[in-house]
Each structure stands twice: as structure tokens, then as C-alpha cells.
C-alpha positions as CSV (number, residue, x, y, z in Angstrom):
1,X,49.6,12.7,137.0
2,X,47.5,10.0,138.8
3,X,47.7,6.4,137.7
4,X,44.7,4.2,138.5
5,X,45.5,0.4,138.4
6,X,42.9,-2.3,138.6
7,X,43.9,-5.0,141.1
8,X,45.0,-8.2,139.3
9,X,43.3,-11.4,140.3
10,X,45.3,-14.5,140.9
11,X,44.9,-17.0,138.2
12,X,42.6,-19.8,139.4
13,X,45.0,-22.4,138.0
14,X,47.6,-21.5,140.6
15,X,45.5,-23.1,143.3
16,X,43.8,-25.9,141.3
17,X,46.5,-27.3,139.1
18,X,48.5,-28.5,142.1
19,X,45.4,-30.2,143.4
20,X,44.9,-32.0,140.0
21,X,48.6,-33.1,140.0
22,X,48.3,-34.4,143.6
23,X,45.3,-36.6,142.7
24,X,46.9,-38.2,139.6
25,X,48.8,-41.5,139.9
26,X,52.5,-40.8,140.2
27,X,53.1,-42.6,136.9
28,X,50.5,-40.5,135.0
29,X,51.7,-39.3,131.6
30,X,49.8,-36.0,132.2
31,X,51.9,-34.8,135.1
32,X,54.9,-33.5,133.3
33,X,52.6,-31.4,130.9
34,X,50.6,-30.1,133.9
35,X,53.8,-29.1,135.8
36,X,55.0,-27.2,132.8
37,X,51.7,-25.4,132.5
38,X,51.8,-24.5,136.2
39,X,55.3,-23.2,135.8
40,X,54.3,-20.9,132.9
41,X,51.1,-19.7,134.9
42,X,53.3,-18.8,137.9
43,X,56.0,-17.1,135.9
44,X,53.3,-15.2,133.8
45,X,51.4,-14.0,136.9
46,X,54.7,-13.0,138.7
47,X,55.9,-11.0,135.6
48,X,52.5,-9.2,135.3
49,X,52.5,-8.3,139.1
50,X,55.9,-7.0,138.8
51,X,54.9,-4.7,135.9
52,X,51.8,-3.5,137.7
53,X,53.9,-2.5,140.6
54,X,56.5,-0.8,138.3
55,X,53.8,1.2,136.5
56,X,52.5,2.4,139.9
57,X,55.8,4.0,140.7
58,X,56.2,5.9,137.4
59,X,55.7,9.6,136.9
60,X,53.9,10.4,133.5
61,X,52.6,13.7,132.3
62,X,49.1,12.3,131.7
63,X,46.5,10.5,133.8
64,X,46.2,6.7,133.1
65,X,43.8,4.0,133.8
66,X,45.4,0.5,133.8
67,X,42.9,-2.4,133.3
68,X,44.4,-5.8,134.1
69,X,43.7,-9.5,133.1
70,X,40.8,-8.6,130.7
71,X,38.8,-11.4,129.1
72,X,36.0,-10.3,126.7
73,X,33.7,-12.3,124.3
74,X,33.8,-11.2,120.7
75,X,31.3,-13.9,119.5
76,X,29.3,-16.9,121.0
77,X,31.7,-19.2,122.7
78,X,34.8,-17.2,121.6
79,X,36.8,-14.9,123.9
80,X,40.1,-13.0,123.8
81,X,42.3,-12.1,126.7
82,X,44.6,-9.0,127.3
83,X,47.3,-8.9,130.0
84,X,47.4,-5.1,130.6
85,X,45.4,-2.3,128.9
86,X,46.4,1.4,129.5
87,X,43.7,4.0,128.8
88,X,44.6,7.7,128.4
89,X,43.5,10.8,126.5
90,X,46.7,10.6,124.4
91,X,46.8,6.9,123.6
92,X,45.4,3.4,124.2
93,X,48.1,0.8,124.8
94,X,48.0,-3.0,125.1
95,X,50.9,-4.5,127.0
96,X,51.5,-8.3,126.6
97,X,53.9,-9.2,129.5
98,X,56.3,-12.1,128.8
99,X,58.3,-13.4,131.8
100,X,60.8,-15.5,129.8
101,X,64.5,-15.9,129.8
102,X,67.5,-17.0,127.7
103,X,68.2,-16.3,124.0
104,X,65.0,-15.4,122.0
105,X,64.5,-15.5,118.3
106,X,61.2,-14.1,116.8
107,X,61.1,-16.2,113.7
108,X,58.9,-15.5,110.6
109,X,57.5,-17.9,107.9
110,X,56.1,-19.4,110.0
111,X,55.7,-16.9,112.9
112,X,57.0,-18.5,116.1
113,X,59.2,-17.8,119.1
114,X,62.3,-19.9,119.7
115,X,63.8,-19.9,123.2
116,X,67.3,-21.3,123.5
117,X,68.5,-22.2,127.0
118,X,72.0,-22.1,128.2
119,X,72.4,-25.8,127.5
120,X,71.4,-25.2,123.8
121,X,67.9,-26.7,124.2
122,X,65.5,-25.0,121.9
123,X,61.8,-24.6,122.8
124,X,59.3,-23.3,120.2
125,X,56.1,-21.5,121.1
126,X,53.4,-19.3,119.6
127,X,54.8,-16.0,118.4
128,X,54.0,-13.1,121.0
129,X,54.1,-10.5,118.1
130,X,51.3,-12.3,116.3
131,X,49.4,-12.7,119.5
132,X,49.7,-9.0,120.2
133,X,48.5,-8.1,116.6
134,X,45.4,-10.4,117.2
135,X,44.7,-8.7,120.6
136,X,44.8,-5.3,119.0
137,X,42.5,-6.4,116.1
138,X,40.0,-8.1,118.5
139,X,39.8,-5.1,120.9
140,X,39.3,-2.7,118.1
141,X,36.5,-4.8,116.6
142,X,34.9,-5.4,120.0
143,X,34.9,-1.7,120.7
144,X,33.6,-0.9,117.1
145,X,30.5,-2.9,117.9
146,X,29.6,-0.3,120.5
147,X,30.4,2.6,118.1
148,X,33.9,3.3,119.5
149,X,36.4,3.8,116.7
150,X,39.8,4.2,118.3
151,X,43.4,3.5,117.5
152,X,45.2,1.1,119.6
153,X,49.0,0.5,119.9
154,X,50.7,-2.5,121.5
155,X,54.0,-3.7,122.9
156,X,55.4,-7.1,123.9
157,X,57.1,-6.4,127.3
158,X,60.0,-8.7,128.3
159,X,59.8,-8.4,132.2
160,X,62.8,-10.7,132.9
161,X,66.3,-8.9,132.5
162,X,67.7,-12.4,131.5
163,X,65.8,-12.4,128.2
164,X,68.1,-11.7,125.3
165,X,66.5,-10.9,121.8
166,X,68.9,-12.4,119.3
167,X,66.6,-12.1,116.3
168,X,63.4,-10.1,115.6
169,X,61.7,-8.4,112.6
170,X,62.7,-4.8,112.0
171,X,60.9,-2.3,114.3
172,X,59.2,-5.1,116.2
173,X,57.1,-3.7,119.0
174,X,59.3,-5.4,121.7
175,X,60.5,-3.5,124.9
176,X,62.2,-4.4,128.0
177,X,60.9,-3.3,131.5
178,X,63.2,-0.3,131.6
179,X,61.9,0.9,128.3
180,X,58.3,1.3,129.5
181,X,58.8,4.8,131.1
182,X,60.3,6.1,127.9
183,X,57.5,4.7,125.9
184,X,54.8,6.2,128.2
185,X,56.5,9.6,128.3
186,X,56.9,9.8,124.6
187,X,53.3,8.8,123.9
188,X,52.2,11.3,126.6
189,X,53.8,14.1,124.7
190,X,51.6,13.6,121.7
191,X,48.3,15.6,121.1
192,X,45.2,14.7,123.0
193,X,43.0,12.5,120.7
194,X,40.5,11.1,123.1
195,X,37.9,13.0,125.1
196,X,38.0,12.1,128.9
197,X,34.4,11.2,128.8
198,X,35.1,8.7,125.9
199,X,37.9,7.0,127.9
200,X,35.6,6.8,130.9
201,X,32.9,5.2,128.8
202,X,35.3,2.7,127.3
203,X,36.6,1.8,130.8
204,X,33.0,1.3,132.1
205,X,32.1,-0.8,129.0
206,X,35.1,-3.1,129.5
207,X,34.5,-3.5,133.2
208,X,30.9,-4.3,132.7
209,X,31.5,-6.9,130.0
210,X,34.6,-8.5,131.5
211,X,34.3,-12.2,132.1
212,X,36.2,-14.6,134.4
213,X,38.5,-17.2,133.0
214,X,36.7,-20.5,133.6
215,X,38.6,-23.7,132.8
216,X,36.6,-25.9,135.1
217,X,36.3,-28.8,135.6
218,X,40.0,-29.3,134.8
219,X,39.6,-33.0,133.9
220,X,37.5,-31.9,130.9
221,X,39.8,-29.0,130.1
222,X,42.9,-31.1,130.0
223,X,41.2,-34.2,128.6
224,X,41.9,-36.4,131.7
225,X,39.8,-39.4,132.7
226,X,38.4,-38.4,136.1
227,X,38.2,-42.1,137.1
228,X,42.0,-42.1,137.3
229,X,42.1,-39.5,140.2
230,X,42.6,-40.5,143.8
231,X,39.6,-40.5,145.9
232,X,39.1,-39.2,149.5
233,X,41.1,-36.8,151.6
234,X,44.8,-36.7,150.7
235,X,47.5,-36.9,153.3
236,X,49.4,-33.6,153.6
237,X,52.7,-35.5,154.2
238,X,52.7,-38.3,151.5
239,X,49.8,-37.4,149.2
240,X,48.1,-40.8,149.6
241,X,44.4,-41.3,150.4
242,X,43.6,-41.2,154.1
243,X,41.3,-43.7,155.7
244,X,38.0,-42.5,157.2
245,X,37.8,-43.0,161.0
246,X,34.7,-41.0,161.9
247,X,33.1,-37.7,160.8
248,X,35.8,-35.8,162.7
249,X,39.0,-37.6,161.8
250,X,41.0,-39.5,159.2
251,X,44.2,-41.6,159.3
252,X,46.9,-42.2,156.8
253,X,47.7,-45.9,156.4
254,X,51.1,-45.0,154.7
255,X,52.4,-42.4,157.2
256,X,50.3,-43.3,160.3
257,X,49.4,-39.7,161.0
258,X,45.8,-38.5,161.7
259,X,44.1,-35.3,160.7
260,X,40.7,-33.7,161.0
261,X,38.3,-34.4,158.2
262,X,38.6,-31.6,155.7
263,X,35.4,-32.1,153.7
264,X,35.6,-28.6,152.3
265,X,38.9,-28.9,150.6
266,X,38.0,-32.4,149.2
267,X,34.7,-31.2,147.8
268,X,36.4,-28.2,146.2
269,X,38.7,-30.8,144.5
270,X,35.6,-32.5,143.2
271,X,34.0,-29.4,141.9
272,X,37.1,-27.9,140.3
273,X,38.4,-31.2,138.8
274,X,35.4,-33.4,138.0
275,X,32.0,-31.7,137.9
276,X,30.3,-28.5,139.0
277,X,27.5,-30.4,140.8
278,X,27.4,-33.5,142.9
279,X,24.8,-36.1,144.1
280,X,24.7,-37.7,147.5
281,X,26.0,-41.0,145.9
282,X,28.9,-39.2,144.2
283,X,29.8,-37.5,147.4
284,X,30.0,-40.8,149.2
285,X,32.2,-42.2,146.4
286,X,34.7,-39.3,146.2
287,X,35.0,-38.6,149.9
288,X,34.8,-42.4,150.7
289,X,32.0,-42.1,153.1
290,X,29.8,-45.0,154.4
291,X,26.2,-43.6,154.3
292,X,23.9,-40.8,153.1
293,X,23.9,-39.0,156.5
294,X,27.7,-38.7,156.4
295,X,27.6,-37.3,152.8
296,X,24.9,-34.8,153.8
297,X,27.0,-33.7,156.8
298,X,30.1,-33.3,154.6
299,X,28.2,-31.2,152.0
300,X,27.0,-28.8,154.7
301,X,30.7,-27.6,154.8
302,X,29.9,-25.5,151.7
303,X,27.0,-23.3,150.8
304,X,25.9,-25.4,147.9
305,X,22.8,-24.7,145.8
306,X,20.3,-27.6,145.8
307,X,18.4,-28.6,142.6
308,X,16.0,-31.4,141.9
309,X,14.2,-33.7,144.4
310,X,14.5,-37.1,145.9
311,X,17.1,-39.4,144.0
312,X,17.5,-36.6,141.4
313,X,18.8,-34.1,143.9
314,X,22.1,-32.5,143.0
315,X,24.2,-29.9,144.9
316,X,25.7,-27.2,142.7
317,X,29.0,-25.4,143.2
318,X,28.8,-21.6,143.7
319,X,32.1,-20.8,141.9
320,X,32.1,-17.1,142.8
321,X,32.0,-18.1,146.5
322,X,35.1,-20.3,146.4
323,X,37.4,-18.6,143.9
């Protein structure tokens, strides 16, 4: 039967976290934490893509709609996120993909996951089973507000074959990648409980209300003083600030190399890291330009939205255009 899969968007942090790390001083205490976060984002996205591709190859006896990377609001200022949601006439399934390795212990009292490396180092993190239960509860409540009363099941899926579950509660909803076809086939053999029109309405409701993950500006999100960031265009070789030569060129004092002025990338750094709007003065400061005309020329590299007049003029970042 046909499987329809929503294309998964690349996490915005994959592009913007490296830019934040590059602009921090080399001795910044934030770098290690940010590099760890970037590693987890890359691993998570890679594992999710792998499962998307795997699902697309499966043969199941019922049609399926697979929605990916869903973020919904269940109250003002409060959202919840679901990696993968499978909608069928037989069942509704949440899959929480975990691309982690080594020995895993799903502990209780308190609920947490312990990951033990080959060297014996133990890292503790939030319990995926508890997160899954919360996702199911949040989605059921969210759908109930639109008069949809449905049962939802869920699984924590370990996508990496080098993950070894050493300890877990009895009958914990944990599966490996190879167990997914068995789960889908077993669930597909059950009686039909959802009208096809109902499933379609649920899909349309989720698509209509889905919101994008927005951590910007990152300095606010990670509690980093924006004044500590390197200004100007960064050298692609050594990462240091390049010296302005003219509106067409910059030169790196450290490396001696020259490069075209990349106003666009530098401005995107400002908008994603510091603020979603910029004034002419702020543009001159961050891009290290000498006068207002140079700043106006630079800002024309992006389709910014202009607000205010005279000295109160600001230029606003159109996020949907850039990311």
C-alpha cells in the first residue's frame, strides 16, 4: 500500500551553530557546550533521515501518511515537538528516533537515561520514555481541542545498531530499526478504527497549525553576551576578522589572503545571532564599515523590510526567505 512521507526540513541550528562558534573567542567557555549541542543535532537529524528513508522502502498492508518534524502550540508560549507521526486507518503512531550508541540504561526513580561509553564514562540525560509519554499526552489533548478523540501509540526507536539496551522497565516501548517493519505489519493487521476522512482531516489540521522551530537570535537562546562576538567578515582560512579594503574586497591581516566582500553572509550572522532587525549604525559597527552609504550598499544584499523613518529606521530580517 502507498506510503506518503512529508519531506523533513534541515534543522536551522545545523547552519547557524557553526557560525556562532566561529564568532566566539577561542577561549570562550560556551564553545564546548555549543559543540556538544551541534553534535547532537547532527546525529539526531541523520538518524531521523535514515528512518524516513527506511520507512519509504517498506511494504505494509495499509496506506500510511508520515508527518515529520512536527511542532505545535498547546498553550500560549508553549509548544511540543514530535519527530515522526504515522497516520493510518488502523493506528496512529508516534516515533521518537534516538541516534545514540553504547550501553543504555533506562533508569526509574528518577526517570533518566544513562549512556555508558566504551571507556566507562557515564552520561545522564532526560528519559526518552518519559518524553514519549509526554508527546502522546500532548498530541491527544491538542487533537481533543478540535473534537478528535483518538488513541495514539508510541515507540522510542534506536536507529544506531551500536546501541545496546542493558536495562529498561518491563515491556518498555523501545524498538530497534529492524523491529519497525514487524511493528507496522502487526498494527496493520488490526481492525480499522479510523475513517479515512478523519485521518485526512487530522493530517490537514496538523499541517495547517504546524509552526517552525525558532531559536533566533542564538545569543538570547544560549544566554551569550553578543558583545563578545567577533565583528566583521571572518576569514575562511583562519576564522579571524578581515580588514575592509573597499566595497568589493577584504583582506585578512593574519593570513594575508583577500576575498570578496560577503555582506550577505555577515548580515545573516547578525540576524541569526544578535537581533532580527538592524539600524544603519549597527550595520556599520558589525560589518566594520566607514560610512552610512557603505552600510546602505551592504544591506541591499538582502531583501530586508524597512520600518520607521530617519534615525529610527530599522531593517527587519525576513526569516522565511533566508532559512
